[in-house]
C-alpha positions, 0 to 999 in steps of 0.5 A: 206221824199224822195218821198216828195223831189222827188215830190217837185223837179219834180214840180219845174222843170216843171215850169222852161223854159230854155232860152225861147227855146219854143218861136221860132219854126223852120220848113224846107225851112227857115220858122219859127214861133214866139210866143213871144208877145202873137200872132203868127208871121210868120218869113222867115229869118230862117237859116234852109234849108231842101230839 
């Protein structure tokens, strides 16, 4: 029974994405990608700055 409960919790946790954290990918020197609308959009307004 414990194994089934563990597997159920594992399967349920894989289906959840917290706060859409995978929509935006940030890179150095103010570059970012947006995957929100099914197509990739290049963003140049990232606050991240890498030297």
